PyMOL Python script that loads the backbone (N, CA, C, O; Angstrom):
from pymol import cmd

cmd.read_pdbstr("""\
ATOM      1  N   MET A   1       0.848  -1.185   0.000  1.00  0.00           N
ATOM      2  CA  MET A   1       0.000   0.000   0.000  1.00  0.00           C
ATOM      3  C   MET A   1       0.889   1.244   0.000  1.00  0.00           C
ATOM      4  O   MET A   1       1.892   1.305   0.712  1.00  0.00           O
ATOM      5  N   THR A   2       0.520   2.195  -0.780  1.00  0.00           N
ATOM      6  CA  THR A   2       1.248   3.457  -0.779  1.00  0.00           C
ATOM      7  C   THR A   2       0.687   4.368   0.301  1.00  0.00           C
ATOM      8  O   THR A   2      -0.383   4.112   0.854  1.00  0.00           O
ATOM      9  N   TYR A   3       1.419   5.429   0.593  1.00  0.00           N
ATOM     10  CA  TYR A   3       0.974   6.407   1.576  1.00  0.00           C
ATOM     11  C   TYR A   3      -0.419   6.920   1.210  1.00  0.00           C
ATOM     12  O   TYR A   3      -1.285   7.068   2.072  1.00  0.00           O
ATOM     13  N   HIS A   4      -0.621   7.187  -0.078  1.00  0.00           N
ATOM     14  CA  HIS A   4      -1.906   7.708  -0.551  1.00  0.00           C
ATOM     15  C   HIS A   4      -3.020   6.670  -0.348  1.00  0.00           C
ATOM     16  O   HIS A   4      -4.119   7.021   0.081  1.00  0.00           O
ATOM     17  N   ASP A   5      -2.744   5.403  -0.653  1.00  0.00           N
ATOM     18  CA  ASP A   5      -3.736   4.342  -0.448  1.00  0.00           C
ATOM     19  C   ASP A   5      -4.111   4.208   1.026  1.00  0.00           C
ATOM     20  O   ASP A   5      -5.283   4.057   1.372  1.00  0.00           O
ATOM     21  N   ILE A   6      -3.109   4.265   1.874  1.00  0.00           N
ATOM     22  CA  ILE A   6      -3.351   4.172   3.315  1.00  0.00           C
ATOM     23  C   ILE A   6      -4.207   5.339   3.777  1.00  0.00           C
ATOM     24  O   ILE A   6      -5.143   5.161   4.556  1.00  0.00           O
ATOM     25  N   ASP A   7      -3.886   6.524   3.300  1.00  0.00           N
ATOM     26  CA  ASP A   7      -4.650   7.710   3.673  1.00  0.00           C
ATOM     27  C   ASP A   7      -6.108   7.586   3.224  1.00  0.00           C
ATOM     28  O   ASP A   7      -7.018   7.943   3.973  1.00  0.00           O
ATOM     29  N   LYS A   8      -6.332   7.092   2.025  1.00  0.00           N
ATOM     30  CA  LYS A   8      -7.697   6.913   1.515  1.00  0.00           C
ATOM     31  C   LYS A   8      -8.455   5.892   2.357  1.00  0.00           C
ATOM     32  O   LYS A   8      -9.628   6.097   2.670  1.00  0.00           O
ATOM     33  N   GLU A   9      -7.799   4.799   2.725  1.00  0.00           N
ATOM     34  CA  GLU A   9      -8.448   3.779   3.550  1.00  0.00           C
ATOM     35  C   GLU A   9      -8.798   4.339   4.930  1.00  0.00           C
ATOM     36  O   GLU A   9      -9.894   4.104   5.439  1.00  0.00           O
ATOM     37  N   ILE A  10      -7.882   5.065   5.521  1.00  0.00           N
ATOM     38  CA  ILE A  10      -8.148   5.659   6.834  1.00  0.00           C
ATOM     39  C   ILE A  10      -9.309   6.648   6.735  1.00  0.00           C
ATOM     40  O   ILE A  10     -10.195   6.652   7.589  1.00  0.00           O
ATOM     41  N   ALA A  11      -9.308   7.481   5.702  1.00  0.00           N
ATOM     42  CA  ALA A  11     -10.388   8.461   5.520  1.00  0.00           C
ATOM     43  C   ALA A  11     -11.731   7.751   5.360  1.00  0.00           C
ATOM     44  O   ALA A  11     -12.738   8.188   5.917  1.00  0.00           O
ATOM     45  N   HIS A  12     -11.744   6.670   4.609  1.00  0.00           N
ATOM     46  CA  HIS A  12     -12.980   5.906   4.426  1.00  0.00           C
ATOM     47  C   HIS A  12     -13.465   5.347   5.768  1.00  0.00           C
ATOM     48  O   HIS A  12     -14.644   5.455   6.106  1.00  0.00           O
ATOM     49  N   LEU A  13     -12.544   4.751   6.520  1.00  0.00           N
ATOM     50  CA  LEU A  13     -12.922   4.187   7.812  1.00  0.00           C
ATOM     51  C   LEU A  13     -13.392   5.266   8.778  1.00  0.00           C
ATOM     52  O   LEU A  13     -14.292   5.019   9.581  1.00  0.00           O
ATOM     53  N   GLU A  14     -12.807   6.442   8.718  1.00  0.00           N
ATOM     54  CA  GLU A  14     -13.255   7.541   9.588  1.00  0.00           C
ATOM     55  C   GLU A  14     -14.704   7.905   9.279  1.00  0.00           C
ATOM     56  O   GLU A  14     -15.484   8.162  10.196  1.00  0.00           O
ATOM     57  N   VAL A  15     -15.068   7.929   8.015  1.00  0.00           N
ATOM     58  CA  VAL A  15     -16.456   8.226   7.645  1.00  0.00           C
ATOM     59  C   VAL A  15     -17.379   7.107   8.133  1.00  0.00           C
ATOM     60  O   VAL A  15     -18.405   7.363   8.763  1.00  0.00           O
ATOM     61  N   VAL A  16     -17.000   5.881   7.835  1.00  0.00           N
ATOM     62  CA  VAL A  16     -17.828   4.735   8.208  1.00  0.00           C
ATOM     63  C   VAL A  16     -17.978   4.640   9.722  1.00  0.00           C
ATOM     64  O   VAL A  16     -19.078   4.402  10.220  1.00  0.00           O
ATOM     65  N   PHE A  17     -16.885   4.824  10.457  1.00  0.00           N
ATOM     66  CA  PHE A  17     -16.946   4.694  11.913  1.00  0.00           C
ATOM     67  C   PHE A  17     -17.821   5.778  12.536  1.00  0.00           C
ATOM     68  O   PHE A  17     -18.302   5.613  13.657  1.00  0.00           O
ATOM     69  N   GLY A  18     -18.029   6.868  11.833  1.00  0.00           N
ATOM     70  CA  GLY A  18     -18.941   7.894  12.306  1.00  0.00           C
ATOM     71  C   GLY A  18     -20.402   7.505  12.130  1.00  0.00           C
ATOM     72  O   GLY A  18     -21.296   8.139  12.689  1.00  0.00           O
ATOM     73  N   LEU A  19     -20.635   6.447  11.340  1.00  0.00           N
ATOM     74  CA  LEU A  19     -22.001   6.044  11.014  1.00  0.00           C
ATOM     75  C   LEU A  19     -22.413   4.679  11.555  1.00  0.00           C
ATOM     76  O   LEU A  19     -23.605   4.399  11.687  1.00  0.00           O
ATOM     77  N   ILE A  20     -21.438   3.826  11.869  1.00  0.00           N
ATOM     78  CA  ILE A  20     -21.799   2.454  12.245  1.00  0.00           C
ATOM     79  C   ILE A  20     -22.359   2.367  13.649  1.00  0.00           C
ATOM     80  O   ILE A  20     -22.150   3.238  14.493  1.00  0.00           O
ATOM     81  N   SER A  21     -23.071   1.294  13.860  1.00  0.00           N
ATOM     82  CA  SER A  21     -23.580   0.979  15.187  1.00  0.00           C
ATOM     83  C   SER A  21     -23.410  -0.523  15.393  1.00  0.00           C
ATOM     84  O   SER A  21     -22.968  -1.233  14.489  1.00  0.00           O
ATOM     85  N   THR A  22     -23.749  -0.989  16.546  1.00  0.00           N
ATOM     86  CA  THR A  22     -23.604  -2.417  16.840  1.00  0.00           C
ATOM     87  C   THR A  22     -24.655  -3.246  16.116  1.00  0.00           C
ATOM     88  O   THR A  22     -24.561  -4.474  16.092  1.00  0.00           O
ATOM     89  N   CYS A  23     -25.647  -2.602  15.531  1.00  0.00           N
ATOM     90  CA  CYS A  23     -26.726  -3.321  14.837  1.00  0.00           C
ATOM     91  C   CYS A  23     -26.538  -3.340  13.323  1.00  0.00           C
ATOM     92  O   CYS A  23     -27.451  -3.737  12.599  1.00  0.00           O
ATOM     93  N   ASP A  24     -25.391  -2.926  12.836  1.00  0.00           N
ATOM     94  CA  ASP A  24     -25.168  -2.857  11.397  1.00  0.00           C
ATOM     95  C   ASP A  24     -25.040  -4.216  10.756  1.00  0.00           C
ATOM     96  O   ASP A  24     -24.857  -5.236  11.422  1.00  0.00           O
ATOM     97  N   ARG A  25     -25.144  -4.198   9.439  1.00  0.00           N
ATOM     98  CA  ARG A  25     -25.055  -5.419   8.643  1.00  0.00           C
ATOM     99  C   ARG A  25     -23.691  -6.085   8.774  1.00  0.00           C
ATOM    100  O   ARG A  25     -23.598  -7.311   8.840  1.00  0.00           O
ATOM    101  N   PHE A  26     -22.635  -5.280   8.810  1.00  0.00           N
ATOM    102  CA  PHE A  26     -21.287  -5.814   8.958  1.00  0.00           C
ATOM    103  C   PHE A  26     -20.953  -5.889  10.445  1.00  0.00           C
ATOM    104  O   PHE A  26     -21.129  -4.906  11.165  1.00  0.00           O
ATOM    105  N   PRO A  27     -20.481  -7.023  10.908  1.00  0.00           N
ATOM    106  CA  PRO A  27     -20.129  -7.125  12.334  1.00  0.00           C
ATOM    107  C   PRO A  27     -18.896  -6.285  12.654  1.00  0.00           C
ATOM    108  O   PRO A  27     -18.109  -5.958  11.765  1.00  0.00           O
ATOM    109  N   LEU A  28     -18.739  -5.947  13.907  1.00  0.00           N
ATOM    110  CA  LEU A  28     -17.585  -5.151  14.321  1.00  0.00           C
ATOM    111  C   LEU A  28     -16.274  -5.863  14.024  1.00  0.00           C
ATOM    112  O   LEU A  28     -15.250  -5.209  13.822  1.00  0.00           O
ATOM    113  N   SER A  29     -16.288  -7.188  13.996  1.00  0.00           N
ATOM    114  CA  SER A  29     -15.067  -7.940  13.687  1.00  0.00           C
ATOM    115  C   SER A  29     -14.577  -7.652  12.264  1.00  0.00           C
ATOM    116  O   SER A  29     -13.374  -7.693  12.007  1.00  0.00           O
ATOM    117  N   TYR A  30     -15.488  -7.365  11.348  1.00  0.00           N
ATOM    118  CA  TYR A  30     -15.105  -7.011   9.986  1.00  0.00           C
ATOM    119  C   TYR A  30     -14.274  -5.736   9.993  1.00  0.00           C
ATOM    120  O   TYR A  30     -13.238  -5.651   9.333  1.00  0.00           O
ATOM    121  N   TRP A  31     -14.740  -4.749  10.746  1.00  0.00           N
ATOM    122  CA  TRP A  31     -14.029  -3.472  10.791  1.00  0.00           C
ATOM    123  C   TRP A  31     -12.706  -3.614  11.530  1.00  0.00           C
ATOM    124  O   TRP A  31     -11.732  -2.941  11.194  1.00  0.00           O
ATOM    125  N   GLN A  32     -12.666  -4.485  12.533  1.00  0.00           N
ATOM    126  CA  GLN A  32     -11.416  -4.751  13.242  1.00  0.00           C
ATOM    127  C   GLN A  32     -10.392  -5.336  12.278  1.00  0.00           C
ATOM    128  O   GLN A  32      -9.215  -4.980  12.337  1.00  0.00           O
ATOM    129  N   GLN A  33     -10.822  -6.219  11.400  1.00  0.00           N
ATOM    130  CA  GLN A  33      -9.921  -6.816  10.422  1.00  0.00           C
ATOM    131  C   GLN A  33      -9.398  -5.756   9.449  1.00  0.00           C
ATOM    132  O   GLN A  33      -8.228  -5.784   9.069  1.00  0.00           O
ATOM    133  N   ARG A  34     -10.253  -4.833   9.051  1.00  0.00           N
ATOM    134  CA  ARG A  34      -9.811  -3.750   8.155  1.00  0.00           C
ATOM    135  C   ARG A  34      -8.718  -2.922   8.830  1.00  0.00           C
ATOM    136  O   ARG A  34      -7.758  -2.515   8.176  1.00  0.00           O
ATOM    137  N   LEU A  35      -8.858  -2.672  10.124  1.00  0.00           N
ATOM    138  CA  LEU A  35      -7.824  -1.935  10.855  1.00  0.00           C
ATOM    139  C   LEU A  35      -6.551  -2.766  10.983  1.00  0.00           C
ATOM    140  O   LEU A  35      -5.444  -2.236  10.887  1.00  0.00           O
ATOM    141  N   ARG A  36      -6.711  -4.057  11.196  1.00  0.00           N
ATOM    142  CA  ARG A  36      -5.556  -4.942  11.350  1.00  0.00           C
ATOM    143  C   ARG A  36      -4.684  -4.935  10.093  1.00  0.00           C
ATOM    144  O   ARG A  36      -3.458  -4.987  10.193  1.00  0.00           O
ATOM    145  N   VAL A  37      -5.293  -4.873   8.930  1.00  0.00           N
ATOM    146  CA  VAL A  37      -4.549  -4.824   7.667  1.00  0.00           C
ATOM    147  C   VAL A  37      -3.676  -3.571   7.616  1.00  0.00           C
ATOM    148  O   VAL A  37      -2.555  -3.611   7.109  1.00  0.00           O
ATOM    149  N   LEU A  38      -4.187  -2.476   8.134  1.00  0.00           N
ATOM    150  CA  LEU A  38      -3.411  -1.230   8.125  1.00  0.00           C
ATOM    151  C   LEU A  38      -2.148  -1.346   8.967  1.00  0.00           C
ATOM    152  O   LEU A  38      -1.135  -0.722   8.650  1.00  0.00           O
ATOM    153  N   HIS A  39      -2.196  -2.131  10.026  1.00  0.00           N
ATOM    154  CA  HIS A  39      -1.018  -2.264  10.899  1.00  0.00           C
ATOM    155  C   HIS A  39       0.170  -2.896  10.190  1.00  0.00           C
ATOM    156  O   HIS A  39       1.315  -2.680  10.585  1.00  0.00           O
ATOM    157  N   SER A  40      -0.093  -3.674   9.146  1.00  0.00           N
ATOM    158  CA  SER A  40       1.011  -4.293   8.418  1.00  0.00           C
ATOM    159  C   SER A  40       1.603  -3.347   7.365  1.00  0.00           C
ATOM    160  O   SER A  40       2.625  -3.658   6.753  1.00  0.00           O
ATOM    161  N   ALA A  41       0.968  -2.211   7.162  1.00  0.00           N
ATOM    162  CA  ALA A  41       1.445  -1.236   6.174  1.00  0.00           C
ATOM    163  C   ALA A  41       2.342  -0.206   6.859  1.00  0.00           C
ATOM    164  O   ALA A  41       2.142   0.126   8.027  1.00  0.00           O
ATOM    165  N   PRO A  42       3.328   0.291   6.123  1.00  0.00           N
ATOM    166  CA  PRO A  42       4.186   1.342   6.703  1.00  0.00           C
ATOM    167  C   PRO A  42       3.402   2.667   6.767  1.00  0.00           C
ATOM    168  O   PRO A  42       2.990   3.208   5.741  1.00  0.00           O
ATOM    169  N   MET A  43       3.209   3.168   7.980  1.00  0.00           N
ATOM    170  CA  MET A  43       2.420   4.391   8.164  1.00  0.00           C
ATOM    171  C   MET A  43       3.266   5.514   8.736  1.00  0.00           C
ATOM    172  O   MET A  43       4.252   5.287   9.438  1.00  0.00           O
ATOM    173  N   MET A  44       2.857   6.713   8.419  1.00  0.00           N
ATOM    174  CA  MET A  44       3.443   7.912   9.015  1.00  0.00           C
ATOM    175  C   MET A  44       2.847   8.057  10.418  1.00  0.00           C
ATOM    176  O   MET A  44       1.815   7.456  10.718  1.00  0.00           O
ATOM    177  N   SER A  45       3.483   8.838  11.261  1.00  0.00           N
ATOM    178  CA  SER A  45       2.992   8.978  12.645  1.00  0.00           C
ATOM    179  C   SER A  45       1.582   9.564  12.690  1.00  0.00           C
ATOM    180  O   SER A  45       0.783   9.176  13.542  1.00  0.00           O
ATOM    181  N   ALA A  46       1.268  10.484  11.795  1.00  0.00           N
ATOM    182  CA  ALA A  46      -0.085  11.061  11.764  1.00  0.00           C
ATOM    183  C   ALA A  46      -1.113   9.987  11.409  1.00  0.00           C
ATOM    184  O   ALA A  46      -2.221   9.979  11.946  1.00  0.00           O
ATOM    185  N   GLN A  47      -0.742   9.090  10.509  1.00  0.00           N
ATOM    186  CA  GLN A  47      -1.645   8.006  10.139  1.00  0.00           C
ATOM    187  C   GLN A  47      -1.818   7.036  11.304  1.00  0.00           C
ATOM    188  O   GLN A  47      -2.925   6.558  11.553  1.00  0.00           O
ATOM    189  N   ARG A  48      -0.746   6.744  12.011  1.00  0.00           N
ATOM    190  CA  ARG A  48      -0.839   5.860  13.177  1.00  0.00           C
ATOM    191  C   ARG A  48      -1.782   6.453  14.225  1.00  0.00           C
ATOM    192  O   ARG A  48      -2.553   5.733  14.859  1.00  0.00           O
ATOM    193  N   ALA A  49      -1.710   7.759  14.394  1.00  0.00           N
ATOM    194  CA  ALA A  49      -2.582   8.428  15.367  1.00  0.00           C
ATOM    195  C   ALA A  49      -4.049   8.326  14.936  1.00  0.00           C
ATOM    196  O   ALA A  49      -4.927   8.104  15.769  1.00  0.00           O
ATOM    197  N   ARG A  50      -4.306   8.483  13.662  1.00  0.00           N
ATOM    198  CA  ARG A  50      -5.681   8.365  13.153  1.00  0.00           C
ATOM    199  C   ARG A  50      -6.200   6.947  13.337  1.00  0.00           C
ATOM    200  O   ARG A  50      -7.353   6.751  13.720  1.00  0.00           O
ATOM    201  N   VAL A  51      -5.351   5.952  13.066  1.00  0.00           N
ATOM    202  CA  VAL A  51      -5.749   4.558  13.252  1.00  0.00           C
ATOM    203  C   VAL A  51      -6.004   4.276  14.736  1.00  0.00           C
ATOM    204  O   VAL A  51      -6.930   3.538  15.073  1.00  0.00           O
ATOM    205  N   ALA A  52      -5.202   4.849  15.611  1.00  0.00           N
ATOM    206  CA  ALA A  52      -5.409   4.673  17.052  1.00  0.00           C
ATOM    207  C   ALA A  52      -6.776   5.237  17.470  1.00  0.00           C
ATOM    208  O   ALA A  52      -7.465   4.641  18.298  1.00  0.00           O
ATOM    209  N   ARG A  53      -7.163   6.372  16.904  1.00  0.00           N
ATOM    210  CA  ARG A  53      -8.491   6.937  17.213  1.00  0.00           C
ATOM    211  C   ARG A  53      -9.604   6.012  16.703  1.00  0.00           C
ATOM    212  O   ARG A  53     -10.621   5.823  17.369  1.00  0.00           O
ATOM    213  N   LEU A  54      -9.393   5.442  15.514  1.00  0.00           N
ATOM    214  CA  LEU A  54     -10.384   4.501  14.984  1.00  0.00           C
ATOM    215  C   LEU A  54     -10.498   3.272  15.879  1.00  0.00           C
ATOM    216  O   LEU A  54     -11.597   2.775  16.123  1.00  0.00           O
ATOM    217  N   GLU A  55      -9.375   2.789  16.362  1.00  0.00           N
ATOM    218  CA  GLU A  55      -9.393   1.634  17.264  1.00  0.00           C
ATOM    219  C   GLU A  55     -10.132   1.962  18.553  1.00  0.00           C
ATOM    220  O   GLU A  55     -10.861   1.122  19.081  1.00  0.00           O
ATOM    221  N   ALA A  56      -9.951   3.174  19.063  1.00  0.00           N
ATOM    222  CA  ALA A  56     -10.656   3.589  20.280  1.00  0.00           C
ATOM    223  C   ALA A  56     -12.161   3.644  20.024  1.00  0.00           C
ATOM    224  O   ALA A  56     -12.953   3.248  20.880  1.00  0.00           O
ATOM    225  N   THR A  57     -12.550   4.128  18.861  1.00  0.00           N
ATOM    226  CA  THR A  57     -13.970   4.177  18.504  1.00  0.00           C
ATOM    227  C   THR A  57     -14.547   2.773  18.433  1.00  0.00           C
ATOM    228  O   THR A  57     -15.631   2.509  18.952  1.00  0.00           O
ATOM    229  N   LEU A  58     -13.814   1.879  17.788  1.00  0.00           N
ATOM    230  CA  LEU A  58     -14.271   0.500  17.665  1.00  0.00           C
ATOM    231  C   LEU A  58     -14.356  -0.176  19.033  1.00  0.00           C
ATOM    232  O   LEU A  58     -15.295  -0.925  19.303  1.00  0.00           O
ATOM    233  N   ARG A  59     -13.388   0.087  19.881  1.00  0.00           N
ATOM    234  CA  ARG A  59     -13.385  -0.468  21.241  1.00  0.00           C
ATOM    235  C   ARG A  59     -14.619   0.011  22.002  1.00  0.00           C
ATOM    236  O   ARG A  59     -15.249  -0.762  22.724  1.00  0.00           O
ATOM    237  N   SER A  60     -14.958   1.276  21.839  1.00  0.00           N
ATOM    238  CA  SER A  60     -16.137   1.837  22.494  1.00  0.00           C
ATOM    239  C   SER A  60     -17.416   1.163  21.989  1.00  0.00           C
ATOM    240  O   SER A  60     -18.319   0.865  22.770  1.00  0.00           O
ATOM    241  N   LEU A  61     -17.482   0.928  20.691  1.00  0.00           N
ATOM    242  CA  LEU A  61     -18.644   0.234  20.126  1.00  0.00           C
ATOM    243  C   LEU A  61     -18.748  -1.188  20.658  1.00  0.00           C
ATOM    244  O   LEU A  61     -19.841  -1.659  20.973  1.00  0.00           O
ATOM    245  N   ARG A  62     -17.615  -1.867  20.757  1.00  0.00           N
ATOM    246  CA  ARG A  62     -17.605  -3.235  21.296  1.00  0.00           C
ATOM    247  C   ARG A  62     -18.102  -3.255  22.738  1.00  0.00           C
ATOM    248  O   ARG A  62     -18.878  -4.130  23.123  1.00  0.00           O
ATOM    249  N   GLU A  63     -17.651  -2.284  23.532  1.00  0.00           N
ATOM    250  CA  GLU A  63     -18.085  -2.206  24.925  1.00  0.00           C
ATOM    251  C   GLU A  63     -19.588  -1.962  25.011  1.00  0.00           C
ATOM    252  O   GLU A  63     -20.269  -2.536  25.860  1.00  0.00           O
ATOM    253  N   SER A  64     -20.098  -1.110  24.130  1.00  0.00           N
ATOM    254  CA  SER A  64     -21.541  -0.858  24.094  1.00  0.00           C
ATOM    255  C   SER A  64     -22.292  -2.122  23.731  1.00  0.00           C
ATOM    256  O   SER A  64     -23.335  -2.426  24.310  1.00  0.00           O
ATOM    257  N   GLU A  65     -21.756  -2.860  22.764  1.00  0.00           N
ATOM    258  CA  GLU A  65     -22.379  -4.105  22.331  1.00  0.00           C
ATOM    259  C   GLU A  65     -22.397  -5.118  23.474  1.00  0.00           C
ATOM    260  O   GLU A  65     -23.407  -5.787  23.696  1.00  0.00           O
ATOM    261  N   GLU A  66     -21.294  -5.232  24.194  1.00  0.00           N
ATOM    262  CA  GLU A  66     -21.212  -6.176  25.313  1.00  0.00           C
ATOM    263  C   GLU A  66     -22.145  -5.781  26.444  1.00  0.00           C
ATOM    264  O   GLU A  66     -22.775  -6.636  27.066  1.00  0.00           O
ATOM    265  N   THR A  67     -22.233  -4.490  26.707  1.00  0.00           N
ATOM    266  CA  THR A  67     -23.125  -4.006  27.764  1.00  0.00           C
ATOM    267  C   THR A  67     -24.579  -4.291  27.403  1.00  0.00           C
ATOM    268  O   THR A  67     -25.369  -4.731  28.239  1.00  0.00           O
ATOM    269  N   ALA A  68     -24.914  -4.033  26.144  1.00  0.00           N
ATOM    270  CA  ALA A  68     -26.296  -4.250  25.707  1.00  0.00           C
ATOM    271  C   ALA A  68     -26.663  -5.725  25.757  1.00  0.00           C
ATOM    272  O   ALA A  68     -27.793  -6.067  26.106  1.00  0.00           O
ATOM    273  N   SER A  69     -25.731  -6.600  25.417  1.00  0.00           N
ATOM    274  CA  SER A  69     -26.041  -8.026  25.429  1.00  0.00           C
ATOM    275  C   SER A  69     -26.077  -8.594  26.851  1.00  0.00           C
ATOM    276  O   SER A  69     -26.670  -9.648  27.079  1.00  0.00           O
ATOM    277  N   ALA A  70     -25.458  -7.915  27.792  1.00  0.00           N
ATOM    278  CA  ALA A  70     -25.446  -8.383  29.176  1.00  0.00           C
ATOM    279  C   ALA A  70     -26.694  -7.956  29.938  1.00  0.00           C
ATOM    280  O   ALA A  70     -27.026  -8.541  30.969  1.00  0.00           O
ATOM    281  N   GLU A  71     -27.384  -6.939  29.434  1.00  0.00           N
ATOM    282  CA  GLU A  71     -28.580  -6.450  30.117  1.00  0.00           C
ATOM    283  C   GLU A  71     -29.749  -7.381  29.836  1.00  0.00           C
ATOM    284  O   GLU A  71     -29.896  -7.877  28.719  1.00  0.00           O
ATOM    285  N   PRO A  72     -30.583  -7.622  30.848  1.00  0.00           N
ATOM    286  CA  PRO A  72     -31.778  -8.453  30.612  1.00  0.00           C
ATOM    287  C   PRO A  72     -32.747  -7.697  29.695  1.00  0.00           C
ATOM    288  O   PRO A  72     -32.791  -6.467  29.714  1.00  0.00           O
ATOM    289  N   PRO A  73     -33.502  -8.416  28.915  1.00  0.00           N
ATOM    290  CA  PRO A  73     -34.478  -7.740  28.027  1.00  0.00           C
ATOM    291  C   PRO A  73     -35.503  -6.986  28.850  1.00  0.00           C
ATOM    292  O   PRO A  73     -35.901  -7.424  29.930  1.00  0.00           O
ATOM    293  N   HIS A  74     -35.919  -5.859  28.330  1.00  0.00           N
ATOM    294  CA  HIS A  74     -36.938  -5.058  29.022  1.00  0.00           C
ATOM    295  C   HIS A  74     -38.300  -5.652  28.729  1.00  0.00           C
ATOM    296  O   HIS A  74     -38.630  -5.976  27.588  1.00  0.00           O
ATOM    297  N   THR A  75     -39.073  -5.783  29.778  1.00  0.00           N
ATOM    298  CA  THR A  75     -40.437  -6.250  29.616  1.00  0.00           C
ATOM    299  C   THR A  75     -41.360  -5.195  30.181  1.00  0.00           C
ATOM    300  O   THR A  75     -41.073  -4.562  31.197  1.00  0.00           O
ATOM    301  N   SER A  76     -42.439  -5.027  29.520  1.00  0.00           N
ATOM    302  CA  SER A  76     -43.387  -4.060  30.048  1.00  0.00           C
ATOM    303  C   SER A  76     -44.672  -4.809  30.417  1.00  0.00           C
ATOM    304  O   SER A  76     -45.108  -5.737  29.735  1.00  0.00           O
ATOM    305  N   THR A  77     -45.223  -4.376  31.478  1.00  0.00           N
ATOM    306  CA  THR A  77     -46.488  -4.964  31.901  1.00  0.00           C
ATOM    307  C   THR A  77     -47.555  -3.892  31.829  1.00  0.00           C
ATOM    308  O   THR A  77     -47.423  -2.812  32.405  1.00  0.00           O
ATOM    309  N   VAL A  78     -48.573  -4.204  31.135  1.00  0.00           N
ATOM    310  CA  VAL A  78     -49.686  -3.265  31.006  1.00  0.00           C
ATOM    311  C   VAL A  78     -50.841  -3.865  31.751  1.00  0.00           C
ATOM    312  O   VAL A  78     -51.238  -5.006  31.513  1.00  0.00           O
ATOM    313  N   THR A  79     -51.372  -3.088  32.648  1.00  0.00           N
ATOM    314  CA  THR A  79     -52.514  -3.570  33.407  1.00  0.00           C
ATOM    315  C   THR A  79     -53.767  -2.920  32.878  1.00  0.00           C
ATOM    316  O   THR A  79     -53.791  -1.718  32.615  1.00  0.00           O
ATOM    317  N   GLY A  80     -54.782  -3.691  32.726  1.00  0.00           N
ATOM    318  CA  GLY A  80     -56.077  -3.173  32.251  1.00  0.00           C
ATOM    319  C   GLY A  80     -56.869  -2.583  33.392  1.00  0.00           C
ATOM    320  O   GLY A  80     -56.622  -2.903  34.555  1.00  0.00           O
ATOM    321  N   SER A  81     -57.822  -1.720  33.071  1.00  0.00           N
ATOM    322  CA  SER A  81     -58.631  -1.141  34.119  1.00  0.00           C
ATOM    323  C   SER A  81     -59.923  -1.870  34.286  1.00  0.00           C
ATOM    324  O   SER A  81     -60.731  -1.505  35.139  1.00  0.00           O
TER     325      SER A  81
END
""", "prot")
cmd.dss("prot")
cmd.show_as("cartoon", "prot")
cmd.util.cbc("prot")
cmd.orient("prot")
């Protein structure tokens, strides 16, 4: 990957990470793999910092996903009059 290719990939992921949620079609593991590929590429320090921010965003989403799955389902009881 060239510097320009890496920059384009990071920019794309920054846009996507601003839009994804834990309920998206692509699992969070897919996005983790996309970040993992970047680690094997030679990056400038600014690019490494951007990837670190993306990893923090993904980590936050994973934590939200784990918290949501650990909570019991909400049930509502409606009483008639």
